[in-house]
N, C-alpha and C positions, 0 to 999 in steps of 0.2 A: 523439537522448533515440531508441537502437534499442525497432523493436518486432517483440518474437516472438510467433508466433499463437499454441506451447507454453511459453515460460516458464517457468523451475525451479521450482517450486512457494519462494516465502522461506518459509524458521522465526520463531517470531514472536520475536526476539530482530533475525532479519538483517530484518524491516517498523520494527521501529521507527530498522534504520539508515536506511530507504529513506524510513520518515516521514521523519525529520532532514533529505538531500537533496532529499527530492522540493519541500518546502518553506521550505531555507536555499538550494539551487540545490549552485555545487558547495563543498568541503565540506574542509582538511583532516583530517582524523583523528582529531586535535587535538582540533576544534574537534564533528566527529562527540563525540568520546568523553563531550565535558562536554554536549551537549544532551543526553546518552542516558542515558551513566551521574546525572550532577551534579558532575563525578572521584568518584563516591564505589567503583568497581570497577577494575580491573586496566586502566593505559593500555594494555598485549599483549594483553589479551581482544577491545577492539576489532581494534586492527589487523591482530589474528587475524581476525578477523572479515569483516574487510572483504577480509582476501586471498583469502577462503572464499568471498567474494564475485561477486570479479576473477572469478577463475578458476569459478562459474555462473554466469559472461555477466550477472548482476544486476548492477554499477555498472564503473564506467572508469575508468578510473589515469590519471590523464596526471599524472611523473615527468618532465616538465620543470627543475621547479622543483629545490631543495631536499626539501621536502617537497611530498609528493606527498596529488594535489589528486584526486576523489576524485567525480562525478558515478552516477546513476540511470544504467544501462540498458538499463532497461520505463514505460514508464508512471505513473501510479499509476490510468490509469482504468482503462489493460488488467487489470493487474492485479487490482481491485476486481473485475473480470465473469469474470476464469478461475475469483477464487477463492469470487466468491460461484454464477457454474453452475457450482462445482462442490459446494458446501450444499445447492442448493434439489436437487442432485439424489442424496446422500449422504444427505442427515436429511428432508426435505420427498420424494422418490422422489419429484419434481423438476416437486411443483406449487408456479409462481409464489405462485399463486392464498393458499394456505400458507403457505406468506414469507412474502406480508404481516400475513395473520388475526394468526400469532404473530407479529408486531413486535408490528403496530400495538394490540392486545390485553394484550404484555403490561408496558406502563406508561403515566405519566400522555404521550399526544400536542399539543401545542400550537399557540392556530388558525392563529396563522400557521402551525407545521406539516401543520395538515390543509388546508393553500388551497393552498399548494407542489405540496402530494398532488393536489389538488380539479383544479387549472387543468397539470397534469404526465399528471389521468389524459382530460385530454376534450382538448389535447392529443394525449399517445392514440387519442384514438376518433376525433379527426380527421382519423386517418394509418391510418384503415386501412377 
């Protein structure tokens, strides 16, 4: 999988497809279509989106078989990092603290989640 520092930002529909590919691995258009839409939307919409994503460098296509097989060309972690960084800059004026406070204050956080967050904070403090 390629890891580019400035990947094109996926649209919400492209993210749905990428999530299928990140979870399921290499997939045909039909596989992706079934997972994304449950077969409700048109197959050709999924095909067209995958073709656009291939042109943008978001997916790679193996044309060696009759049914083309697509794989994600970008890593999930890289995409998450870039999109989160953009969100922090645009919505939270660059403040990670504001992001965390909003995320933790806007809903119920389980004891297990809080324990994992505390462990992460402890680990980050050790590194600094």
